[in-house]
All heavy atoms as an XYZ file, in Angstrom:
508
protein
N      82.996   -165.379     72.881
C      82.129   -166.494     73.407
C      80.700   -166.251     72.783
O      80.131   -165.256     72.892
C      82.130   -166.229     74.963
C      83.487   -166.611     75.408
C      81.105   -167.239     75.545
C      83.646   -166.543     76.973
N      80.332   -167.258     72.244
C      79.024   -167.276     71.483
C      77.840   -167.383     72.412
O      77.048   -166.485     72.416
C      78.975   -168.492     70.508
C      77.808   -168.465     69.689
C      77.851   -169.565     68.627
N      78.243   -170.864     69.385
C      78.232   -171.997     68.783
N      77.738   -172.210     67.585
N      78.704   -173.050     69.443
N      77.817   -168.326     73.238
C      76.672   -168.354     74.287
C      77.362   -168.431     75.760
O      77.969   -169.274     76.192
C      75.935   -169.739     74.140
C      75.171   -169.684     72.759
O      74.674   -168.769     72.329
N      75.230   -170.908     72.179
N      77.068   -167.255     76.319
C      77.602   -167.050     77.716
C      76.946   -168.021     78.693
O      75.768   -168.164     78.663
C      77.339   -165.595     78.089
C      77.796   -165.222     79.459
C      79.083   -165.036     79.712
C      76.813   -165.196     80.505
C      79.501   -164.763     81.051
C      77.293   -164.825     81.805
C      78.531   -164.628     82.074
N      77.882   -168.599     79.548
C      77.301   -169.554     80.568
C      77.567   -168.993     82.028
O      76.610   -168.981     82.820
C      78.040   -170.859     80.361
C      77.625   -171.701     79.219
C      78.507   -172.908     79.113
C      76.163   -172.054     79.086
N      78.777   -168.616     82.251
C      79.185   -168.217     83.734
C      80.262   -167.276     83.616
O      80.961   -167.119     82.624
C      79.686   -169.512     84.410
C      78.563   -170.505     84.794
O      77.615   -170.240     85.337
N      78.686   -171.628     84.258
N      80.467   -166.620     84.818
C      81.595   -165.692     84.901
C      82.139   -165.743     86.385
O      81.415   -165.857     87.300
C      81.046   -164.273     84.649
C      82.098   -163.240     85.026
C      81.477   -161.807     84.850
O      80.477   -161.455     85.520
O      82.027   -161.037     83.968
N      83.428   -165.646     86.452
C      84.113   -165.664     87.743
C      84.900   -164.340     87.853
O      85.529   -163.957     86.892
C      85.095   -166.887     88.063
C      84.284   -168.115     88.304
O      83.219   -168.098     88.783
N      84.998   -169.204     88.135
N      84.869   -163.683     89.020
C      85.755   -162.486     89.231
C      86.334   -162.704     90.627
O      85.712   -163.100     91.570
C      84.922   -161.246     89.221
C      84.205   -161.139     87.912
C      85.770   -160.114     89.515
C      83.176   -159.963     87.887
N      87.686   -162.579     90.628
C      88.411   -162.643     91.928
C      89.454   -161.633     92.094
O      89.923   -160.964     91.112
N      89.971   -161.447     93.319
C      90.986   -160.566     93.584
C      91.921   -161.103     94.704
O      91.415   -161.740     95.624
C      90.325   -159.225     94.212
C      91.360   -158.158     94.645
C      90.707   -156.937     95.103
N      90.357   -157.336     96.472
C      89.513   -156.571     97.284
N      89.018   -155.466     96.816
N      89.065   -156.910     98.497
N      93.130   -160.978     94.582
C      94.112   -161.270     95.478
C      95.123   -160.208     95.813
O      95.365   -159.421     94.949
C      94.855   -162.479     94.897
N      95.735   -160.198     97.061
C      96.733   -159.157     97.307
C      97.896   -159.805     97.700
O      98.083   -160.967     98.030
C      96.138   -158.307     98.478
O      95.986   -159.056     99.703
C      94.927   -157.477     98.128
N      99.049   -159.081     97.639
C     100.323   -159.570     97.999
C     101.357   -159.255     96.976
O     101.153   -158.838     95.847
N     102.658   -159.534     97.339
C     103.869   -159.326     96.392
C     104.207   -160.758     95.788
O     105.250   -160.750     95.161
C     105.009   -158.781     97.204
C     104.805   -157.378     97.619
O     104.126   -156.630     96.871
N     105.328   -157.006     98.669
N     103.431   -161.702     95.829
C     103.880   -163.037     95.438
C     103.876   -163.396     93.904
O     104.227   -164.440     93.625
N     103.345   -162.397     93.146
C     103.280   -162.621     91.734
C     102.661   -163.887     91.445
O     101.475   -164.052     91.733
N     103.319   -164.977     90.728
C     102.594   -166.144     90.417
C     101.979   -166.884     91.527
O     100.884   -167.522     91.526
C     103.499   -167.150     89.623
C     103.735   -166.738     88.177
S     102.264   -166.698     87.277
C     101.712   -168.404     87.300
N     102.641   -166.745     92.800
C     102.050   -167.330     94.004
C     100.759   -166.712     94.310
O      99.865   -167.491     94.721
C     103.071   -167.108     95.159
C     102.597   -167.890     96.349
C     102.485   -169.362     96.293
O     103.343   -169.915     95.531
N     101.492   -170.080     96.828
N     100.530   -165.420     94.183
C      99.196   -164.767     94.390
C      98.214   -165.190     93.384
O      97.139   -165.484     93.755
C      99.438   -163.194     94.376
O     100.351   -162.737     95.388
N      98.613   -165.359     92.162
C      97.681   -165.974     91.166
C      97.275   -167.349     91.480
O      96.103   -167.675     91.405
C      98.261   -165.683     89.707
C      98.504   -164.255     89.466
C      97.486   -166.423     88.702
C      99.380   -164.021     88.338
N      98.294   -168.161     91.794
C      98.012   -169.570     92.191
C      97.049   -169.656     93.336
O      96.133   -170.422     93.361
C      99.339   -170.371     92.518
O     100.172   -170.243     91.347
C      99.060   -171.728     92.929
N      97.238   -168.782     94.397
C      96.303   -168.739     95.573
C      95.032   -168.354     95.226
O      93.976   -168.886     95.758
C      97.006   -167.885     96.568
C      98.180   -168.467     97.285
O      98.365   -169.584     97.265
N      98.963   -167.557     97.885
N      94.850   -167.390     94.227
C      93.603   -166.971     93.796
C      92.817   -168.206     93.049
O      91.673   -168.351     93.391
C      93.676   -165.729     92.835
C      92.388   -165.213     92.242
C      91.512   -164.791     93.411
C      92.777   -164.069     91.408
N      93.495   -168.880     92.355
C      92.948   -170.040     91.614
C      92.373   -171.113     92.602
O      91.418   -171.564     92.566
C      93.838   -170.714     90.706
C      93.222   -171.908     89.944
N      92.166   -171.874     89.095
C      93.555   -173.201     90.160
C      91.889   -173.122     88.699
N      92.791   -173.964     89.378
N      93.237   -171.260     93.653
C      92.980   -172.222     94.744
C      91.662   -171.836     95.481
O      90.752   -172.612     95.733
C      94.096   -172.422     95.783
C      95.235   -173.248     95.070
C      93.629   -173.214     96.905
C      96.634   -173.296     95.889
N      91.606   -170.461     95.737
C      90.468   -169.929     96.383
C      89.165   -170.170     95.563
O      88.143   -170.474     96.141
C      90.598   -168.464     96.733
C      91.665   -168.189     97.867
C      91.901   -166.746     97.916
O      91.369   -165.827     97.362
N      92.987   -166.382     98.676
N      89.324   -169.947     94.237
C      88.213   -170.143     93.333
C      87.684   -171.580     93.306
O      86.518   -171.959     93.337
C      88.439   -169.668     91.971
C      88.494   -168.168     91.846
S      88.498   -167.618     90.086
C      88.222   -165.950     90.240
N      88.709   -172.457     93.326
C      88.378   -174.004     93.419
C      87.729   -174.363     94.764
O      87.011   -175.316     94.759
C      89.628   -174.756     93.044
C      90.049   -174.683     91.544
S      88.725   -175.103     90.328
C      88.681   -176.905     90.525
N      87.976   -173.676     95.818
C      87.469   -173.910     97.057
C      86.156   -173.370     97.232
O      85.345   -173.654     98.198
C      88.473   -173.587     98.176
C      89.612   -174.502     98.154
C      90.721   -174.247     99.149
O      90.647   -173.027     99.783
O      91.651   -174.960     99.437
N      85.706   -172.426     96.456
C      84.507   -171.698     96.566
C      83.432   -172.477     95.695
O      83.568   -172.647     94.530
C      84.615   -170.305     95.926
O      83.301   -169.733     95.690
N      82.303   -172.982     96.224
C      81.442   -173.816     95.536
C      80.876   -173.133     94.216
O      80.859   -173.792     93.173
C      80.232   -174.109     96.569
C      80.911   -173.888     97.833
C      81.932   -172.877     97.763
N      80.412   -171.838     94.274
C      79.994   -171.167     93.154
C      80.931   -171.040     92.019
O      80.707   -171.278     90.877
N      82.200   -170.695     92.402
C      83.321   -170.518     91.351
C      83.603   -171.787     90.769
O      83.889   -172.033     89.699
C      84.514   -169.851     91.944
C      84.301   -168.371     92.346
N      84.116   -167.931     93.677
C      84.326   -167.345     91.656
C      84.037   -166.759     93.709
N      84.094   -166.228     92.315
N      83.703   -172.782     91.624
C      84.087   -174.212     91.156
C      83.108   -174.679     90.158
O      83.505   -175.397     89.090
C      84.296   -175.185     92.358
C      84.749   -176.560     92.088
C      84.808   -177.386     93.317
N      85.285   -178.680     92.974
C      86.515   -179.025     92.783
N      87.493   -178.284     93.143
N      86.798   -180.368     92.585
N      81.806   -174.587     90.417
C      80.827   -175.061     89.534
C      81.026   -174.428     88.148
O      80.942   -175.052     87.084
C      79.434   -174.646     90.008
C      78.277   -174.814     88.915
C      78.978   -175.524     91.229
N      81.305   -173.137     88.076
C      81.667   -172.336     86.754
C      82.790   -173.026     86.090
O      82.701   -173.318     84.890
C      81.723   -170.888     87.013
N      83.848   -173.218     86.800
C      85.128   -173.659     86.230
C      84.874   -175.107     85.662
O      85.452   -175.534     84.636
C      86.246   -173.633     87.233
C      86.533   -172.264     87.703
C      87.428   -174.416     86.765
C      87.461   -172.096     88.756
N      84.118   -176.032     86.387
C      84.028   -177.398     85.985
C      82.753   -177.704     85.061
O      82.436   -178.910     84.827
C      83.979   -178.255     87.284
C      85.331   -178.110     88.099
C      85.152   -179.003     89.296
C      86.485   -178.529     87.215
N      82.070   -176.566     84.795
C      80.846   -176.786     83.979
C      81.160   -177.431     82.782
O      81.861   -177.050     81.792
C      80.142   -175.441     83.664
C      78.885   -175.558     82.918
O      78.592   -176.589     82.394
O      78.112   -174.564     82.966
N      80.581   -178.678     82.503
C      80.875   -179.593     81.279
C      80.387   -178.906     79.997
O      80.714   -179.269     78.938
C      80.129   -180.915     81.548
C      79.126   -180.646     82.623
C      79.620   -179.429     83.424
N      79.369   -177.950     80.100
C      78.874   -177.286     78.891
C      79.885   -176.365     78.417
O      79.810   -175.908     77.218
C      77.582   -176.648     79.157
C      76.394   -177.673     79.369
C      75.068   -176.999     79.543
O      75.020   -176.070     80.369
N      74.153   -177.291     78.730
N      80.715   -175.775     79.181
C      81.725   -174.782     78.837
C      82.676   -175.349     77.953
O      83.492   -176.283     78.277
C      82.442   -174.097     79.968
N      82.765   -174.845     76.731
C      83.794   -175.291     75.689
C      84.778   -174.198     75.371
O      85.809   -174.500     74.832
C      83.006   -175.646     74.315
C      81.955   -176.600     74.479
C      82.513   -177.999     74.547
N      81.616   -179.042     74.607
C      81.401   -179.934     75.469
N      82.330   -179.947     76.557
N      80.491   -180.768     75.551
N      84.483   -172.991     75.778
C      85.551   -171.959     75.447
C      85.557   -171.044     76.874
O      84.683   -171.030     77.597
C      85.170   -170.964     74.410
C      85.310   -171.727     73.025
C      83.812   -170.334     74.496
N      86.925   -170.495     77.003
C      87.002   -169.552     78.172
C      87.734   -168.321     77.769
O      88.709   -168.447     76.978
C      87.791   -170.305     79.327
C      87.880   -169.540     80.569
C      89.108   -170.877     78.835
C      88.489   -170.265     81.777
N      87.353   -167.226     78.410
C      88.150   -166.039     78.221
C      88.624   -165.565     79.596
O      87.988   -165.749     80.562
N      89.921   -165.302     79.688
C      90.629   -164.926     80.922
C      91.239   -163.682     80.809
O      91.901   -163.272     79.894
C      91.640   -166.125     81.261
C      91.035   -167.411     81.549
C      92.280   -165.686     82.515
C      91.955   -168.461     81.577
N      91.041   -162.895     81.786
C      91.584   -161.427     81.945
C      92.295   -161.317     83.388
O      91.721   -161.844     84.223
N      93.470   -160.733     83.335
C      94.076   -160.496     84.579
C      94.663   -159.012     84.563
O      95.281   -158.647     83.518
C      95.211   -161.449     84.818
C      95.655   -161.507     86.166
S      97.339   -161.791     86.666
C      98.301   -160.764     85.749
N      94.580   -158.313     85.571
C      95.215   -157.050     85.789
C      95.858   -157.020     87.072
O      95.422   -157.603     88.074
C      94.048   -156.058     85.653
N      96.883   -156.093     87.189
C      97.641   -155.910     88.403
C      97.542   -154.461     88.788
O      97.927   -153.599     87.807
C      98.923   -156.424     88.324
C      99.866   -156.330     89.623
C     101.114   -156.898     89.551
N     101.910   -156.526     90.762
C     103.226   -156.636     90.811
N     103.994   -157.008     89.826
N     103.818   -156.409     91.957
N      97.244   -154.050     89.879
C      97.255   -152.706     90.345
C      98.021   -152.612     91.725
O      97.361   -153.225     92.695
C      95.927   -152.146     90.388
O      95.963   -150.747     90.852
N      99.221   -152.080     91.715
C      99.996   -152.055     92.986
C     100.157   -153.320     93.440
O     100.777   -154.234     92.801
C      99.367   -151.059     93.923
C      99.105   -149.642     93.497
N     100.183   -148.825     93.289
C      98.056   -149.060     93.159
C      99.733   -147.616     92.880
N      98.393   -147.795     92.679
N      99.599   -153.752     94.556
C      99.807   -155.067     95.166
C      98.528   -156.047     94.946
O      98.311   -157.005     95.726
C     100.224   -155.126     96.647
C     101.616   -154.463     96.801
C     101.926   -154.514     98.292
C     103.247   -153.807     98.404
N     103.699   -153.764     99.836
N      97.726   -155.615     94.046
C      96.418   -156.346     93.874
C      96.474   -157.030     92.416
O      96.811   -156.502     91.563
C      95.225   -155.425     93.927
C      94.985   -154.959     95.423
C      93.742   -154.201     95.444
N      93.412   -153.549     96.697
C      92.811   -152.504     96.928
N      92.197   -151.856     95.989
N      92.656   -152.039     98.119
N      95.885   -158.284     92.501
C      95.703   -158.942     91.242
C      94.205   -159.268     91.083
O      93.534   -159.624     91.969
C      96.441   -160.344     91.271
C      97.924   -160.269     91.252
C      98.581   -160.142     92.499
C      98.679   -160.309     90.171
C      99.987   -160.057     92.568
C      99.995   -160.256     90.164
C     100.752   -160.142     91.312
N      93.706   -158.882     89.843
C      92.368   -159.071     89.522
C      92.311   -160.137     88.350
O      93.044   -160.025     87.440
C      91.721   -157.790     89.145
C      91.746   -156.715     90.165
C      92.869   -155.908     90.212
C      90.745   -156.635     91.091
C      92.878   -154.822     91.192
C      90.874   -155.597     92.019
C      91.906   -154.750     92.079
N      91.315   -161.128     88.533
C      91.197   -162.103     87.619
C      89.697   -162.168     87.185
O      88.808   -162.222     87.953
C      91.661   -163.500     88.151
C      91.460   -164.714     87.302
C      92.313   -164.717     86.142
C      91.520   -166.000     88.153
N      89.473   -162.361     85.840
C      88.092   -162.598     85.366
C      88.132   -163.909     84.565
O      89.190   -164.085     83.842
C      87.545   -161.496     84.586
O      88.326   -161.178     83.437
C      87.410   -160.219     85.457
N      87.030   -164.577     84.562
C      86.956   -165.756     83.799
C      85.515   -165.714     83.062
O      84.559   -165.599     83.970
C      87.189   -167.094     84.584
C      88.529   -167.177     85.224
C      88.608   -168.359     86.108
O      87.592   -168.828     86.849
N      89.657   -169.039     86.330
N      85.434   -165.864     81.880
C      84.135   -165.981     81.126
C      84.131   -167.331     80.473
O      84.983   -167.815     79.776
C      84.074   -164.935     79.990
C      84.245   -163.476     80.490
C      83.161   -162.927     81.201
O      81.977   -163.327     80.982
O      83.339   -161.972     82.070
N      82.958   -168.046     80.784
C      82.773   -169.456     80.259
C      81.628   -169.368     79.126
O      80.586   -168.797     79.470
C      82.487   -170.321     81.391
C      83.503   -170.403     82.355
C      83.532   -169.634     83.474
C      84.706   -171.204     82.216
C      84.487   -169.685     84.550
C      85.740   -171.245     83.178
C      85.637   -170.466     84.281
N      81.770   -170.153     78.134
C      80.684   -170.283     77.201
C      80.818   -171.458     76.327
O      81.630   -172.329     76.539
N      79.857   -171.556     75.354
C      79.871   -172.645     74.407
C      80.424   -172.271     73.173
O      80.413   -171.171     72.634
C      78.429   -173.069     74.262
C      77.710   -173.551     75.458
C      76.253   -173.965     75.254
O      75.484   -173.188     74.917
O      76.090   -175.329     75.318
């Protein structure tokens, strides 16, 4: 990412696999601060990282130009 704009970090718990990840995305879209970063019209590139530890899912999103 050349010019960093925003970052989102989230965590979900459960055994749901993709369901847990989907729920985490829904939570981010319902959070005003996270939603602004996701929908920022200046963001042209995104970096996404996900990790799983036991029953926890961690998600990071980096937005830039």
